[in-house]
N, C-alpha and C positions, 0 to 999 in steps of 0.2 A: 357673840363673846360675852359673857356675863357679866364681868366687870368693865366693860367699856361701852358707854351707853349708846343705843341708838341714835341715830342723826336726826334732828327735828327741824326741818327748815325754817320755821318759825321762831323757834328758839336760838339760831346759830346763823341770823343773816349776815351777809358778806365774807361767810367763809365756805368754802369747799367741804364735801364730806370727807375728804382724806384729811384735810387741816383739823378737822374737829376730832377724828378718829386717833390723830397723832398726840393731840391736845391731852383728849382722855387718855390714852397710853401712858403718858408721862405720869399722869397721876394716879395710876392705878398699878406700879410695878416696874414700868418701864425706865430705863436711865437715858435712854436715846430712841430716837424715831428709826422704825423700821423701813428700808426702802422698800417700793414697790416690787414686785417680781419683776417688770420691764426694766426698771432701774439696777437692779441685781445682776440682769443678766447682760446690758449694754453698757454700763458703766463702767470705764477701766478701773476704777477705785474697788469694785467688787470683783465680778467675773468676766467683764468686758475684753480682757484681755485674751482670756482663754474661749470665752464663748463668742459673745457679741453677734455679729452677721453670721456667723458659722453655726448656729443653731438652724435646724430645719422650721419652716414656719409652722409646722405640723405640732410642733413640740412647743414653740412659743405661745401658741394658742391652747395647748393642753395645760402648759404651765398656768394661764391666765385663768382658767376655769377651776385649777386645784387651788389656787390663791387668788380667789376674787379682792381680797384686802390683804394688807401685810398681817392683820390680827387674826383672821378667820379663815378656817378651810373646811368646806361641806363635809370632807369625805375623810375616814381613818385609814382606808386600805386602798393602795392605788394599785392596779394590776394592769402590768406591761406586757402585751403578747403580738400577734402578728409575725411580720415577716422578719428575715433576718437582715443584718447590715444596714438597721435603721436608725440606730444610736439609743436605743431601749435604756443600756446602760448608762449613757450619759445624762437621759433624762432622771434616771434614779438619783445618780448623783447630784445632779442639779437640784432636785428636791430635797436631798438631806442636807446640801450646804445651806440653802436658804432657811430650812428648820432650824440648823445649827445658828444663824445669824438670828433668830428672832430669839431663841434662848439666850445668846450672848448680849441682847439687847436689854435684857431684864437687869434690874438693878442688884437682886439677890435671887439668883435662879432657886437655891434651897429655901428659901425663905417661902418664896412665890409657891411651891409646889409642897412646903412643908416637910421638907428632907433633912437628914441630918448634915452638915454642912460638907464633913470629910465622905459624903456618898458622892461616887463618881457618877454623873449623869452620862450616858453612853448612848453611842450610836453605832451598834455594829453592822459590819458588812459580812453576811453570811453565804458561804459557797460549800458544795460538797466537801472540800477541804480546805485547810487554811492556806494551802500553797495557792489555791484557784483564788481565794479570798484577796490573798496579798497581790497575786500577780494580775489579776483582771480589774479589780477596783481600787485598792488602798493607793498603789502606785499613781492612778490618775487623779485621785481626788488631793493627794500630796502636792502634786504638779499645780493642780489649779490654786492649791491654798498657797503655795510658795510664790505664785503670780498674781495674787490678790493683796495690794497694800492693806485692804481693811483686813482679812485673815490673819494676815502677819503681824499686825499690831494686837490682835486677840490670842496670840499664842503665850503659853505658858512660860514664865522665865526659864533660863536653860538649868537652874538648879533644882526645878521642880519636876518629877519624873513620874507624877501619878497621872497626869492627863495632857493630852496634845494642847488644850487651849485653858483658858483663865476659869476661875472658878470650877474647878474639876469636870470640865466639859471634856468628853473624849471621843474619838473614832476609834475602833477596836475591829478585830478580824474574827471570825468566828465559824465552826462548822458542826458546832453542836449547841443546844439551847445551853447547856450547862456550862458553856464557855463563859458567859457573861453574868455567873453567880457572883452575888455580893454587890453587882451594879446597878443603879436603877436603869434601866433600858427604856428609853423614852421614844425610839425609833428603829426600824431596821430595813435593810435591805436583803432580800432573798435571791440572790443572783442565781439566775438560770435554777429555779427551783425544781422543776420539772426532772432535771438531773440529780439532784440529790438524793442518791440512791447507792452511796457507798455501803452504808449499813441498813437494815431492814428500818422501815417507816422513818427513814431520816427526815424527809421534807415535812411531813406530818408532825414528827416529834419535835422540830426545830420552830415550826410555826407556834404550834401551840404552846409550847415552853415559853417561848419570848412573849407572845401575845398576852398571855396570862399574867406574866411578871408586868407588864407594861400597863395593864388595866390594875394591878393590885397597888403599883407604885402612882399611878398619875390618875387613875379613874376618880370618879364619884368626889372630886375636889370642888366641882363647881368651878373649875379652872380650863381654858382650852389645853389641849394637848398638844405642843410646838412640836409632832414629830409623825410618823406615818408609818405603816407596816406596807412597804413596797413589796410586791412578787413580781419578778422579772424573769421572763423565760420565754424562749421560743415555742413555738406550737409542736405539739408531739402527738401521740394519740389521743383519742376522744375521750378517754378515761384518764387523762393526766391530771397532775394536784390541783394546776389552774383551773381546769374545766371543772372539775369538782368543786372546788372551792366556789367558783362564779352560782354553779347549781345550787349550792346549799346557800348560798346568800341570798338568791332570787326566791328559790322557795320559802325563805323566813320572811321575804318583803323585806330586807334589809335595803336603806338607801344611804348606808354610809360608807359605799365603796364605787369607784368607778374603773371602767376597763377603757385602755386606750390602746387599741389594736388596728394596725393599717398594714395595707397591702403596699408592696415596694411602687407600684406607680402611683397609690395615692400620698406616699411620703415624699416621691421625688418628683412629682410633677412639676414643681418649680424650679425644676432644673430644665426642662423642654426634653426633647427627643422622641415624644409620642405623638403619632399622626390624628390620633382619636378614633381611630379605625379598630372594632374590637372582634373578638369571637367569644362562644360561650363554651363555659367547662361546667359540666355537673361535677362536683367535688366529693361524690360517694355518699354514702350511709350506711348504717348496719345491715344491709341486704345486698347492695349493689357497690362494685368498683367504680370508682370515679372514670369518667369517660371525656373525650372532646365532642362537642355537638356537632352534628353533621345533618345531612340530608336523610340518612339512613336509620339514624336512632332519635331523631329528634321526636318522634311519636311516644317514645318512653317516658318523656319529660311530664305528661299529663298525669302519671301515678307517682310520681316523684316530688318529696320536697321542693319547693322553690326557693325556700331559704339556703339550699345548697347550689343554687345555679348562680354563676358568677361571668361577669363580663370581663374579658382579660385583654389587654392592649395587642393588638396584631404582633408587635415587636418581640412579644414573649413566645410566639407560636412554636419554635424550635424547641423550647426548654419544656414546655408542655408536652409536645409531640413525643420526646424520647424520654423523660421522666416526669410523667403525671403527678405521681406521689410527693416526690421531692420539690415539684414546683409549685404545688399547692400549700406546702407548709413552708417553704422558702421565699415564695414570691408573693402569693396570696395570701399569707400568713393565717390560713384555716386549719384547725385540727384534723386529722385524718381520722378515720375510725379503726377498730382494733387490729382488724385484718386485712391487707390487701396483696394482689399478686405482686410478685418479685419483678418479674418483667411481664407488661401487660401486651406488646406488639409481638406477634406471630410473626410478622414480616422480620424483625429483627432479629428472632430467635433462628428462623431459617436461613438468614443471611450468614450470619455467625457461625453456627453450628453446620458447615457444609463440607469440612475436610474429612477424606478417606481415613475413616478409622483403619490402623494397620492390624490391630488385635484378631486373631481368626475368629473368634467366638463371642458373641455378645455376651454370653455367663460362662466363665471358666468354672466347672466343678471340680474340686481337688479330692481325690481319695488321699485320705491321710499316710494310710499306711503302703500306698504304691510308689515307693522311691524311685522308680522308673519312670513316673509321670512327672515332667518338669513344665513351668510355667513358659520357659522361652520355647516351647514346643508350639507356642500358640501367637508368638509375634516375631518378625524379623527384626532383631536389634542390628544386625549388620547394615539393613538399610538406613536405619536411622543413624547409625555414623555416617555414611556417605552424604545423606541428605544435607546434614549441617555439624559444624563442630562448636557450636554454642554450648554453653555450660546449662546442663539439665537439671532441673529442680523437681525430684519426685515427692510425693505427698503421698501417705498410707492411711486412709481412713480402715481403721480395724474393726472388723467385726469377728466375734468369736464362734457363738453357735447360730442363733437367731438372725442377726444383721448380716447383710453382705458385706465383703471386704471391697473397697473402692481404692485402686490406686490411680494415679494420673500423672503424666511427666510434661513439663513447660519448660518454655524457655524464651528469652527475650528477643525479640526480632527487630531492631534498632528502635528509631523514633518516629513519631509523625506529628504533625502541626494539626492541633484541635483548635477551634473558635469554642469560647465558652462567654457565658455571660456574668461578669462580675458586680455581684451584689452590693458590693461596697462601692464602687465608683461607680455605677449603672451604666456600663460601656462594654460591647463587645471585646474580647481580648483574644490573642492568639497564645497556645501553650506548646509547649515541645514536651510531648506524654509519650511513655514508653509503648512500643507494641509487643503482644504476648503471642505464642502459638503455643496450644495445648495439643501436644505431638501425639498422645494416645492416652486412652483411658481403659481400664478393665474391671469388670467386677466379676469378683471372686464368691463363691460359695463353697460350704463342706458339705460333704455327702450327709444326708438326715442321721443323727447320732453322733456324728463326729464334731470336732472343733477345725477351724481353719488351720491348715499346715502352716504356720508362722516360717518354720524352717524351711519351705519352698520359696516365700517370698524373700526370706535372706538369700537364699542361695541363687534365685533368679536376678537380683542386685548386684550381687558379687560377679555372676556370671557376665552381665552387660556392662560393668566395668571393667574384666577382662579382655572383652570381644573391643572395648574400645569406646563406650559409650561415655562423653564426658562429663559424668556426675559430680557436680557442685555440690549438693546437699539431699540428704534425704530428710524429711520431717514427717514426723507422725503425731496423731492426736494422743491424750492423755491415758486412753483405755488398754491396759494390761500390753504396752508397747516398749516399755522400758527396757526388757529384755533384748529385743530388737534393735532398739539404738544401741545399746552397749556392745552387741556381737558385730554392728558394722562398724562403731566407731573403733573397735581393736583391728578392723580390717583396713583403717584408714579412711573411711568414708565419713565426712561431716555430717552431723546429725541434728537435728533441733525436733524440740517440742511446740507445736504448734495446733492451738486450738481456734476453730474458725467462729466457734460460738460465744466464745469468752467476752467478745466486742463485735460491733457492728463493722468494725473497720474493713474486715476482710470481703465479707460480702458487699460493703458498700463499694469497695474498688473494682470488685469484679463487675458490678454492675454498671457503674461509670464506663469500664472498658468494654464492655458488650455493648451498651446505648452509644458510644463514640465509634465503634467498629474499629476497635483495638485489639480484637481478640479473633483467633481462627482457631476453631474447636472442631473436634471429629463429630461427624454425621452420625452419632449414636441415638437410637430411639429412647434407648432407657435415658441417657442423658437429658435429652430436648425435653423429655417428659418431668423430670426433676425439677429443670427450670420452670416449665410452664405452671408446675403446682406448686413451687415454693412460695410461702406466704411471709410477708412482713407483718410483725405485731409490735406490741409495745416492748417486748422482752429483746428481739431480734428477729431471727428469720428461721421459719421451720417449714415442715412438710404436713399437709392434712393426714387423718388416719388412715386413708386408704393408699398414701403414696410414701415414697423414702426421698432419700438425698446423699446417697453413702457416695455414689460416682462425681456428683456435684460437689459435696465437701473435700473430696480428693482433689477436683481440679482447682477449686475454691483455693485451699491450702498450698497447691504447687504454684500457682500466681501470686499468690500472698508472700510466698517466700523466694520467688524470682524478683519482686517488686522491692522486698526487704534488702535485698542483695543488691540493688540499683541504688537504693540510697546510702548504703553503706559504701560502696565501692565505684559506683558513676559508670557501672558497665554499659558499653555501646558496641552494639554488634555492626559490623561493617557490611554493608550490602554487597560490596564485589565479593566478599568472602563467602558469602552462601551463593552467589553465581559461580564462583569457582569449586564450590564443593560440589553443586548440581553437575557441573562437567563431570567431574571426576566419577560421580554415581554413575553417569549415563554410558561413560566408557566403560565401568565395571559390569555393569548389569541394565544394560538399558532397557530390555524388554520388561523386568520386573520392575523397572521403577517406573513404567510407563501404566503399567496393570493400577500401581499403588495411585498415582495420580488421577487417572480417571477412573477409578473405583470399579472397574471390571475385575 
């Protein structure tokens, strides 16, 4: 710190280094002593009531590294990454409140930084939207302030509306860099910055705007800046904003930043529960998907980057076995590379996609002009009605000329108990989750030179309803499907517009259900290939250039529609009802039913 002298033992015998720093601070612009970071965390006068012993030891040590003394921090940027549920946001708020404490301890912050007295010195909390910034961070920081005698003593008078604290010191919320125009931004938390993608280049624009404004207001004055640029986000793809930022800082040889990234077991080892036994996981690279190391594949490690090899506690084996991508990100806290397989286990795919598909042909080629050719000629809808009376959810992924049209029908088949790992508590929990049956899928193509006969799809759905199929909802994607939905709505069928590509939620739900064995789907070779080929990238889920996902999109949409209905209505299917329906089906058409169930 330029205006607080370095401690010289020969000049200040009998005083501790901290005592000397306090005295020098009082002579160089401070009105009161700044507590040490440990005092700030533990003392009930500051944040002891809110944090105290509840702060993870890793964050206490990290805080002491960020603030080796109350008046000095060696870093300008703090990057918080790693596993989820470890308190990154808590640590970001801690850093910010301590920085505010340091500024509030100044006799005259505006004079100290040569600012106009009316200027608001702001500490913005930045998220993708202001709503998220308010709900995720602002509410928490206000709760801490209200529980702190120190911060309550620093609040502005009630008739002063310009800032939260005295001396025009304020905490604001923002989703764009321009939200802080007219303020002297000394610090900022960029919460979940990897997900600040509501508008193009949102993360880059927010960071660059605020960092530039901070430097112009507070840099070059030979004064320490009592604030940090805090980048907080869970790991995503290897080309995330945080990864790019760290690579840029390293390339330039910068030393003014610090990365704190912990795995779940590193952060929570103080809680116990780990035996010390581990297994190895290769976290993947640009050319190879991640995998659990075993005797058969460990020879591959000789030609792979050892930095991507991690030792994982055996207590997390199931999580990595069933969803290795999610576990690498959420538990190990590592970035994954841009593209990985959606489902990596052929064993899981074979087990889930084993139901006989009751559609007569793998591909139905429709002649637009042949009105005698009907879709119901390729599927026994009456048999579906006998098998289950559960409400059906049909999703249509419409292709017009070149792409296939995929149609899938799914319904809920009760609930099951699923054992999951809770990243917040570090314990195994039992959840009650819905089971789904995708009853049938079909792929429809047009004769070359024709368009898909949408009117035949409409007529098929109306026929299925008339025969007795309990259709709850028919959903379509957005591509040229408005007229189809309108026609069905006029006939009394509920319709919805569902896109499985707009967010990752539908495919994430489907993947979790598949990995947890909560889906029973048709044994369609095309469908299994689409599942096997599907890749996850930074933007979502897509197929390679030599593959498709038309049927899989239909299946995903139908299960997503079904799941949303469960959320809205709490629908539960009675297992006894299913047994009764099977008995009825047997009495009506026993021979044909056995053919369906056995796949003959």
